C-alpha positions as CSV (number, residue, x, y, z in Angstrom):
1,M,4.5,-38.6,-11.9
2,A,3.5,-39.1,-7.9
3,S,2.8,-42.5,-6.7
4,S,-1.0,-43.0,-6.7
5,D,-1.2,-42.6,-2.8
6,S,0.1,-39.1,-2.9
7,E,-2.9,-37.7,-4.7
8,F,-0.6,-34.8,-5.7
9,N,-2.4,-31.5,-6.6
10,P,-0.7,-29.2,-9.2
11,D,-3.2,-26.4,-7.4
12,L,-0.8,-26.4,-4.3
13,L,1.9,-25.0,-6.3
14,L,0.1,-21.8,-6.6
15,A,-0.9,-21.8,-2.7
16,H,0.7,-19.4,-0.1
17,K,-0.5,-21.3,3.1
18,L,0.9,-24.8,3.6
19,P,0.6,-26.6,7.0
20,E,3.4,-25.8,9.1
21,V,6.3,-28.6,10.5
22,C,9.4,-28.1,12.0
23,F,11.8,-31.0,10.0
24,R,15.4,-32.2,9.2
25,F,15.0,-33.4,6.0
26,T,15.2,-37.1,7.0
27,F,12.5,-38.4,4.8
28,F,11.0,-37.7,1.3
29,Y,8.6,-39.6,-0.7
30,T,9.9,-40.7,-4.3
31,I,8.7,-39.0,-7.2
32,E,9.3,-40.7,-10.9
33,T,9.1,-38.3,-13.8
34,E,10.5,-37.6,-17.4
35,L,10.5,-33.9,-16.7
36,D,14.1,-32.3,-16.6
37,P,15.6,-32.4,-13.6
38,C,15.0,-29.0,-12.3
39,K,11.1,-29.3,-12.5
40,S,10.9,-32.6,-11.0
41,H,13.2,-31.1,-8.1
42,F,10.1,-28.5,-7.4
43,L,7.6,-31.3,-7.9
44,L,9.5,-33.4,-5.0
45,L,9.6,-30.6,-2.4
46,I,5.7,-29.5,-3.3
47,A,4.7,-33.3,-3.1
48,D,6.5,-33.8,0.3
49,A,4.7,-30.7,1.3
50,F,1.4,-32.1,0.5
51,H,2.0,-35.4,2.2
52,L,2.8,-33.3,5.3
53,Q,-0.6,-31.6,4.7
54,R,-2.2,-34.8,4.8
55,K,-1.0,-35.4,8.2
56,L,-1.6,-32.1,9.5
57,R,-5.1,-31.7,8.0
58,G,-6.8,-28.5,9.3
59,T,-3.8,-26.2,9.9
60,E,-3.3,-23.1,7.7
61,R,0.1,-22.5,8.6
62,S,3.5,-22.5,6.1
63,I,6.1,-25.0,6.1
64,D,9.0,-24.6,8.4
65,F,12.3,-25.3,7.6
66,D,15.7,-25.6,10.2
67,C,16.2,-22.6,12.4
68,L,19.3,-20.6,11.1
69,W,21.6,-18.7,13.3
70,W,23.1,-15.2,12.7
71,L,25.4,-13.2,14.5
72,I,25.3,-9.6,14.1
73,K,28.6,-7.7,15.0
74,N,29.3,-3.9,15.1
75,R,31.9,-4.5,12.0
76,D,29.4,-6.3,9.8
77,V,26.8,-3.1,10.2
78,A,29.6,-0.8,9.2
79,I,30.7,-2.8,6.4
80,Y,27.3,-3.0,5.0
81,A,26.5,0.6,5.4
82,L,29.8,1.3,3.4
83,G,28.2,-1.4,0.7
84,V,25.3,0.6,0.1
85,G,27.3,3.6,-0.3
86,A,27.1,5.4,3.1
87,C,30.0,8.3,2.9
88,G,30.6,7.5,-0.5
89,Q,30.4,10.9,-1.5
90,D,31.7,12.7,1.6
91,A,33.7,10.8,4.3
92,V,32.1,12.8,7.1
93,D,28.6,13.4,5.9
94,S,26.7,14.3,9.0
95,V,23.7,12.1,8.2
96,E,25.6,8.9,7.1
97,L,28.6,8.6,9.4
98,K,26.5,7.7,12.2
99,F,26.0,4.2,9.9
100,V,29.8,3.5,10.2
101,Y,31.3,5.3,12.8
102,H,30.4,6.8,16.5
103,E,32.2,9.0,18.9
104,N,31.3,6.5,22.1
105,G,32.2,3.4,20.1
106,Q,31.1,1.0,17.4
107,E,28.4,-0.5,19.6
108,H,26.7,2.6,19.0
109,V,26.6,2.8,15.5
110,Q,23.0,3.0,13.9
111,V,21.6,0.2,11.6
112,L,20.2,0.7,8.4
113,P,16.7,-1.2,7.7
114,T,17.7,-2.8,4.9
115,F,20.8,-4.7,6.8
116,V,17.9,-7.2,7.9
117,S,17.7,-8.3,4.3
118,L,20.8,-10.1,5.0
119,F,19.1,-12.2,7.3
120,S,17.3,-14.1,4.5
121,L,20.5,-14.9,2.7
122,G,20.9,-18.1,4.5
123,S,17.5,-19.3,3.3
124,L,18.6,-19.6,-0.1
125,T,21.3,-22.0,0.9
126,D,21.1,-23.4,4.4
127,G,17.3,-23.2,4.5
128,L,16.7,-24.9,1.3
129,D,19.3,-27.8,1.6
130,L,16.8,-30.3,0.4
131,P,17.7,-33.5,-1.0
132,G,17.1,-33.7,-4.6
133,F,16.8,-30.0,-4.7
134,K,19.3,-28.3,-6.8
135,Y,19.8,-25.3,-9.0
136,D,22.3,-23.3,-10.6
137,P,22.7,-20.2,-8.7
138,S,23.7,-18.3,-11.9
139,L,20.1,-19.0,-13.1
140,L,18.5,-17.4,-9.8
141,L,17.2,-14.0,-10.2
142,H,16.1,-12.0,-7.1
143,G,12.6,-10.7,-8.1
144,Q,11.4,-8.9,-5.0
145,Q,12.1,-8.3,-1.4
146,Y,9.3,-7.2,1.3
147,I,10.5,-6.2,4.9
148,E,9.1,-5.5,8.0
149,V,10.7,-4.1,11.0
150,Y,9.0,-4.2,14.3
151,R,11.6,-3.0,17.3
152,P,14.9,-1.1,16.8
153,L,17.6,-2.9,15.1
154,P,20.7,-4.1,17.4
155,S,24.4,-3.6,16.0
156,K,25.4,-6.3,18.0
157,A,23.1,-9.5,18.6
158,S,22.5,-13.3,18.2
159,L,19.3,-13.8,16.2
160,I,17.4,-17.1,15.4
161,N,15.6,-17.0,11.9
162,K,12.9,-19.1,11.2
163,V,12.4,-19.8,7.7
164,S,9.0,-20.9,5.9
165,L,8.1,-21.9,2.4
166,A,5.9,-19.2,1.7
167,G,4.6,-20.2,-1.8
168,L,5.7,-21.6,-5.1
169,Q,4.2,-20.2,-8.6
170,D,4.6,-21.5,-12.2
171,K,5.0,-18.4,-14.2
172,G,5.6,-20.5,-17.4
173,K,9.0,-20.1,-18.4
174,A,10.2,-19.6,-14.7
175,A,9.5,-20.7,-11.3
176,I,8.6,-18.2,-8.3
177,L,9.7,-19.4,-4.9
178,E,8.6,-17.3,-2.0
179,I,10.7,-17.8,1.3
180,E,9.6,-15.9,4.7
181,T,12.5,-15.5,7.1
182,R,11.1,-14.4,10.7
183,S,14.0,-13.2,12.9
184,Y,14.3,-13.1,16.5
185,E,16.8,-12.1,19.2
186,Q,18.1,-15.1,20.9
187,G,16.1,-15.9,24.2
188,S,13.2,-13.7,23.1
189,D,9.9,-14.5,21.5
190,E,9.3,-11.1,20.5
191,L,9.9,-11.0,16.7
192,L,12.6,-8.4,15.4
193,C,11.6,-8.6,11.9
194,M,10.4,-10.4,8.9
195,N,11.5,-10.8,5.2
196,R,9.5,-12.4,2.4
197,T,12.1,-12.9,-0.6
198,T,10.7,-13.8,-3.9
199,V,13.2,-15.6,-6.5
200,F,13.0,-16.6,-10.2
201,L,14.3,-19.9,-11.2
202,R,14.6,-19.6,-15.1
203,G,14.1,-22.4,-17.0
204,A,12.1,-24.2,-13.8
205,G,8.6,-23.6,-14.9
206,G,6.0,-25.5,-17.0
207,F,5.1,-27.7,-14.4
208,S,1.4,-26.3,-13.7
209,N,-0.9,-23.7,-14.9
210,S,0.6,-20.7,-14.8
211,S,-0.9,-18.0,-12.2
212,Q,-1.8,-14.4,-13.1
213,P,1.2,-12.1,-13.8
214,F,2.1,-9.5,-10.9
215,S,0.5,-6.4,-11.1
216,Y,2.8,-3.1,-11.3
217,K,2.2,-0.1,-9.3
218,N,0.9,3.3,-11.0
219,Y,3.1,6.2,-10.1
220,P,1.4,9.3,-9.0
221,S,1.1,11.9,-12.3
222,N,2.6,15.0,-9.9
223,Q,6.2,15.8,-10.2
224,G,8.2,13.8,-7.4
225,L,11.6,14.4,-5.6
226,A,14.5,12.9,-7.9
227,V,17.7,12.3,-5.9
228,K,20.8,11.6,-7.6
229,I,23.0,9.1,-5.8
230,P,26.6,9.4,-6.9
231,Q,28.2,6.8,-9.2
232,T,28.6,3.5,-8.0
233,Q,31.9,2.3,-7.6
234,P,33.5,-0.6,-10.1
235,S,34.0,-2.6,-7.0
236,A,30.6,-2.1,-5.5
237,A,29.8,-5.7,-5.7
238,L,33.3,-6.7,-4.7
239,L,32.6,-4.6,-1.5
240,Y,28.8,-5.7,-1.0
241,R,29.5,-9.2,-1.2
242,L,31.4,-9.2,2.1
243,S,28.1,-8.5,3.6
244,G,27.7,-12.5,3.0
245,D,26.1,-12.7,-0.7
246,Y,29.0,-14.6,-2.3
247,N,27.0,-15.7,-5.6
248,P,29.8,-15.8,-8.0
249,L,27.1,-14.2,-10.6
250,H,28.4,-10.9,-8.8
251,S,32.0,-11.4,-9.0
252,D,33.4,-13.9,-11.5
253,P,33.3,-12.8,-15.1
254,N,32.9,-16.2,-16.3
255,V,29.7,-17.0,-14.5
256,A,28.0,-13.7,-15.5
257,K,28.6,-14.6,-19.0
258,R,27.3,-18.2,-19.0
259,A,24.3,-16.3,-17.1
260,G,23.6,-13.9,-20.1
261,F,25.4,-10.8,-18.9
262,P,28.6,-9.1,-20.6
263,R,30.1,-8.5,-16.8
264,P,29.4,-9.3,-13.3
265,I,26.2,-7.3,-12.1
266,L,25.3,-5.7,-8.9
267,H,23.4,-7.3,-6.2
268,G,19.4,-6.3,-6.0
269,L,19.4,-6.2,-2.2
270,C,22.5,-3.6,-2.8
271,T,20.7,-1.3,-5.0
272,L,17.6,-1.3,-2.7
273,G,20.0,-0.4,0.1
274,F,21.3,2.6,-2.0
275,A,17.8,3.7,-2.7
276,I,16.2,3.1,0.9
277,K,19.7,5.2,2.3
278,A,18.5,8.2,0.1
279,I,14.7,7.9,1.2
280,I,15.9,8.0,5.1
281,K,17.9,10.8,4.3
282,C,15.6,13.0,2.3
283,I,11.9,11.9,3.8
284,C,13.1,10.4,7.4
285,N,15.4,13.6,8.5
286,G,18.2,10.6,8.4
287,D,16.4,8.5,11.2
288,P,16.6,4.8,10.0
289,S,14.0,3.9,12.7
290,A,11.4,5.7,11.0
291,V,11.2,3.2,8.3
292,K,8.3,0.3,9.3
293,T,8.0,-1.4,6.1
294,I,10.2,-1.9,3.0
295,S,8.9,-3.6,-0.7
296,G,11.3,-3.4,-3.5
297,R,10.8,-5.2,-6.9
298,F,14.1,-5.6,-9.2
299,L,13.2,-4.7,-12.5
300,A,16.4,-4.8,-14.6
301,T,20.1,-5.4,-13.8
302,V,22.6,-2.7,-12.4
303,F,26.3,-2.7,-13.5
304,P,28.8,-1.7,-10.8
305,G,29.9,1.8,-11.9
306,E,26.3,3.2,-13.0
307,T,25.0,6.3,-11.6
308,L,21.6,5.8,-9.9
309,I,18.9,8.0,-9.6
310,T,15.8,7.5,-7.2
311,E,12.4,9.3,-7.4
312,M,10.2,9.4,-4.8
313,W,6.7,10.4,-3.8
314,L,5.0,11.1,-0.4
315,Q,1.3,9.9,0.1
316,G,0.6,10.1,3.6
317,L,3.0,7.8,5.4
318,R,3.8,6.0,2.5
319,V,6.9,6.5,-0.1
320,I,6.5,5.5,-3.5
321,Y,9.7,5.2,-5.3
322,Q,11.8,4.2,-8.4
323,T,15.5,4.0,-9.0
324,K,16.6,4.3,-12.7
325,V,20.1,3.9,-14.2
326,K,20.9,7.6,-15.5
327,E,23.5,6.2,-18.1
328,R,20.6,3.8,-19.8
329,N,17.5,5.7,-18.9
330,K,16.3,2.3,-17.5
331,V,14.1,1.8,-14.2
332,V,15.8,-1.0,-12.5
333,L,13.8,-1.2,-9.0
334,S,10.5,-0.1,-7.8
335,G,8.6,-0.2,-4.7
336,Y,7.3,1.7,-1.6
337,V,8.3,2.5,2.0
338,D,5.8,2.8,5.1
339,I,7.3,5.2,7.6
340,R,6.2,5.9,11.2
341,G,6.4,9.3,11.2
342,L,6.9,12.3,8.8
343,S,10.1,14.1,9.6
344,S,10.1,16.3,6.4
345,S,8.0,17.3,3.6
346,L,7.8,16.6,0.2
């Protein structure tokens, strides 16, 4: 339990607004607990946040961690596009080729909006490298990704990513950690994009009263547009990991088996990239800058080599979508995309 002067409040575990402070993890308060290590790590994190709240009482902003640097290179943009299936069926596809090649040079390639999801990867490693806070990557499941894009994305730039702990929830058998990453070009105070990453840590729950379960979107009853994405390659996860997500769950058969999967699974963000690329092609007339907001919830695993089908419904300037695995008729991803303008009708 927390020491008597900490006034630890379990309700803070469900809070989405914690005070903001920049620190370098040089001090922590001691928690004595008989809980299993994973649970005690979460208590340590939140109890420390509560001490900071007492010191900064009256503020209503999130806790900020160390800034993370990210260098965008033209090559990275092209490799990412290939990793989410660009030109996978047709090497000279007139819509998708611009994401990997430009006749005037690689500095002119266009950037898929889901590329910015890579900026949040460091928040799960460097951004949460807290003393006493450890977890098994094979037990981490990516639950949801929310993205806002505010300005045209550069194909070459130096970025500063500011990482915040946005929320922590107890779901009984698992804990849900919400991390916000705000990205700026170096030397600019203007926000480029924002990621909110939701991850599930299996076996880490049970430390507070469970919060209400997430609600799911009801899809329109009218017929939507179904887009068949070509069969993913068996090596899809191995290619996508070159964009920076080196979790062995997606490459090591032994790690996948220990996590309960028959073989390595495809990255959730890779599946999201496939789906949003299909929406850009079908709804946005191939214009990636039309995408304003992306929300995706990962509902089930995808295995490399399976065929993805994305269904989409247009409601005003919002596209509601869901992605299925054809071979298993299983919905694996759902969400919505807000667009800035309408390029085609559905």
